[in-house]
N, C-alpha and C positions, 0 to 999 in steps of 0.2 A: 732076602730075604724073604722068602715067602714059604716058610715051612711051619707046620702047626707046632708051636713051641709048647712044651710042658709048662704049665703054670700060667699060660696066657688065658685070660678070662674068656668064658664061653661066648661065642658070638663075635669074637674079635675079627675085624676086617683086615684084609691084606694091607701091608704098609710098605713104605719105601725105606731104604736104608738111610741112616743119618749121616751127616758129615760134620766135620769138625766145627767147632766153635760157633759158627753163626747159624748153623742149620737147625732144623727141628728134628724131633725124634721119629723113629719109626719102630715098628715092632715087626719086622718082616717075617714073612713066611715063605720063602721060596728060594731056594738056593742058599739061604742063610738063615738068619735069625734076627734077634732084636738088635736094633741099632739106636743111636740116639742122635739128637740134634747137634747142633752146633755148632761154636765159634767157629761156625763155621764150618765142618764138612765131613763125612764118611759113613758108610753103612756097616752093618754088623751081620756077619754070618753066624747063624745059630747062636746068637747071643753076644756078638761083640763086633764092633768095628767103628770106624770113624774115618773121616777124611778131612775136613777143613773147617775153619772156625765157625767160633766161633763160633758157633760155632758154635754149632752143631751144631748138621742138621738136616735131615731129610724130612720129607713131609708127606704123610699119607693123606692126600687130599680127598680121596674117594675110594670106595671099594671096587669101583668099576673102571675098566681100562678103556681108553679111546681107540677107535679103529685106526690102524696105522696106515694111512695113505702117504704117498711121497711128500705131500705138502705138510702133513702133520708130523712126519718124521723129521723134516728139516726144522720145523718149529720146535720139536722136542730137543734136537741137538742144540739149537740156539738157546733154549731155556736152560739146559744143563751147563752149557759153556758160561752163560750169564751167572749161574749159581756158583760155579767154581771160581770164576774171576772175582765175584763179590766176597766169597769166603777167604780166598787167598789175600785179596785186597784188605779185608778187615784186619787180618793179622798185621799187615804192613802199616796200615793206618794207626792201629793201636800202639804199635811199636814206635812209630814216627812221632806221635803226638807228644811223647816225652813228658815234660813238666807242664805243657799247655793245659792238659786235663788231668785231674786226679782220678784215681780209680772210681770214686763215688760219682764223679761227673760222667764218666764213660758209662757206668751202670745205669744212671738215671736215663740217659739217652737210649741205651740198648734194651732197657726193660720197660720204662714208663711209656715210651712212644709206641712200641708194639701192643702194650696193654690197652692203649686208647684206640689204635687203629684196628685191632682185632676185637674190640668190644662187641660188635655184632655176634661174634662167635660165642663168647661166654654169656652174653645177655640172652641169646636164644636158648642155651641149655641151662641157664641159671648159674648163679655164683657157686653153688654147690651142686655139681652135676649128678643127677640121679644114677644110681647103679655103679658109681665109681668109688673104690675104696679110699677113704679120706687119708688114711695113714700113707698109702702109696702116693697120693697126690702131694702131700706135704714133703715126703722124701724127695719126690721129683723136683719140687720147688726149691728145696735146699740144695739139691745136687746140681741142677742145671739152671737155676734162676739167678737171682742177684749175687749170691756168694760165688758162683762160677765166674761171672763176669768180673767181679772184684778181684778174684785170685788171678785170672788171666791178665788183667790190666796191670796188676802189681808185678807179676812174673816177667812180663814183657818189658818192664822198665830196664832190666839188666840182662835179659836173655835175647840174643839175636833172633830175628824172624825165621831164619833158616832152621834153627834148632827147635822151633816150636812144634813142627810136625812130629818128629820122633818123640817129643816129651809129652804131648797131649793127645792128638788124634790117634797116634799109633799106640800109645800106652793104654788107651781105653779098651781095645779088643783083647789085649794081653791080660788086663785085670779081670775082664769079664770071663775070659777063658779059664783063668785060675779059679774064679768063683764057681763056674760051671763044673769044673773037675773036682775041686776039693769040698765044695759045699753042696752043690746040687746033684753031684754024682753023675754028671753027663760025660760021655766019652768025648775026648778031643783028639781027632786023628785025621789022617789023610792030608788033603790040601790045606785045611784049616790049621792043622798042627804045623805044617811047613810055613804057612804065613805067620803064625805066632813066633816061630823060630827066627824068621827074617826080622820081625819087629824087635825081638830081643837083641839081635845083632845091631840093629839101627840105634837102639838105646845105648848099647855098649860103646858104639863108635862116637857117641856124643859125650858120655860121662867119662870114659877113659882118657881121651885126649885133654878134656877140661881139667881133670885131676893132675895129669902129667905137667901141664903148663901152669898150674896154680891159678886157674881162672876164678878169682873171687866173685866177680860179678855173676858168673853163671851159677855158682853154688848159692848165691843170695836169692836169685830169682827162681831156680829150679824147684825148691820145695813148694812154692806157690803153684807152679804148673803141675807138679805131681798131685798136690792136694786137689786141684781143679779136675784132673783126670780121675781121681778117686770119687769125687762128687758126681762126675759124669757117669761113672760106673754105677753108682747107687741109683741115679736116675734111670739108667738103662734097665737095670734089674727090676726096679719098682714099676717101670712102664709096662712090663710084661703082664702085670696084674690088672691093667685097665683095658678098656676098649676105645680109648680116645684115638682120634686120627692125629697125625703129626701137627696139623694146623691147630687143632683143638688143644693139644698139649702145649704148644708154644703160647697160645692165648692164656691158658690157665697158669702156666708157670710165670708168665709176666704179671698176671693179675695177683697171684698169691705172693709174689716177691715185692710188690709195690709198697705195702705198708712198712716192711722192714727197711726198704731203701729210703722211704720218706723220713723215717725216724733217724736213720744214719745220716741223712743229709742235714737234718735239723741239728744234729750233734756236731758233725764235722764241718758243716757249711759247704756251699757250692761255689764254684768259680766260673760257672757258665755265663754269669752276668758280666764277667770281665772280657769275654770274647767280643770281637767285632761282629757286626751282623753277618758278614760274609763267612767268617770262621764258624759261627754258630750254625748257619745254614748248611755248611759243608758237613760238620759233625752230625747234625740232626739227620741229614740224608744218609750219610755213610753208616752210622751206627743204628739209627732207629728205623729208617725206611728200607734201605737196601738189605742190610744184614739181618734186621729183625723181622721183616715181613716179605720183601720182594724175593729174596733168595729161596725162602720156604715155599712160596706159591709157585715159583718157576721150577723148583726141583720136583715138587709134587706132580706138576704137569708132565715133566720129562719122564718121570717114573712110570706114569700111566701110558704114555705114548711109546716109549722105547723099551720098557721092561727093566727088570732089576739089574741084570748083568751089564747091559750097555750103559745104563746110567751110572752104575757104581764104578765102571772103568774110568769114566771121567772124574768122578768124585775122588777117587784114590789119588788123583794128581794134585790135590790141594797142597800137600807139603812141598812138592816141587814148585808149584806156583808161588807159594810164600817165599821160598828160597830165592827164586828168580826176581820176585818183587823186591825183596830186601836188598839184593845186589843192585838192581836198576835204580831204585828210589833212594835207598839209604846208604849205598856203597858198602854194604856188609858182605864181604866175600868169604864164604866158608872155606876151611881147609879141605884138602882132598878127602880126608876122613869124613868131613861134614857132608860133602856131596854124596859119598857112598852111603852115609847114614840116611840121607833123604831118599835116595834111590831104594834102599832096603825097606824103608817105611812105606813108600808108595806101593812096592810090590807086595809087601806083607799085608797091607790093608786091602789091596785088590784081591789077594788070595783068600783072606778071611771073609770078604764080601761075596765070595763065590764067582768072581769075574772069570776065573779060568775054568769054571765048570760048564761054561757054554754061554755064548753071546746071543741068547734067544731074544727075539723081539716080543713085544707085548702081544697077548692073545687078541684075536679079532672077533671073539664071540661076546 
């Protein structure tokens, strides 16, 4: 995305699409529209999209694009592949950790660590950034901050990694599309409408078979994932009212979520101290450093070098990466309907992100 969106604050700079769960937001303007960060991964065309954990998350690192030399292009591809692997891996890691870490433990690592590592960002602009609507900032923090990670962690306790893609990153653009049509009065048509249709099919291919086989575990975890997708949608819509870059949004969402998390940790207690040093280092790097910061920086670089469509094409593969990771690492083999669901989710997110509108490289000016 990089289209001038109605409701976007004056002076907003171009941003990159976000991706599911681990990634950071974007408020795109070209080919698409607003996207959000995330667990990990996906962009949003004209107001909706996502792709990989976590999640969420694309990152608008700068309003200027780098000159696309062959060396820079290869670096861009390496950066986006790194981001996609991290986002898909974050889903698998969160699913695999099981009872080792409680949702509050995961959230502390995923929110507090980035808040500290990205402190130069919010210290430079101030704890309350000038010119940014505070209501929108708090909605963003509630939608994509600590509550989002808590809900994702809880949902993945009983929902397989392969089904996460259709339930969260793919549901985001569908919800944003419904908001745009019924509330904002924006038209949803063409390739974007087809993409939303594929996403609806992907969700049906998950929920229908789960209902037929009486999968209690899925229906225990699914409401948490749907709630996370709703929060991510609120973030995406509120983000349109700001002029924050993706990296700044990630920094402030972590900062604003920190007090809530610290209170929750004091009430519920933490189990991080029960981990071995090796386990703690692994989760610290996986949740806090790679998913919380590294993927955002890498995705922002790829976005500036490769352009929206090329980068989003990779980001839309996060659901498939999570499914393959769940199969390889956890032994979770989806049914045929599950693979079709993941495929529809990837194609739908790609369509909504404007991938099929043209694989243009970044501008050289």
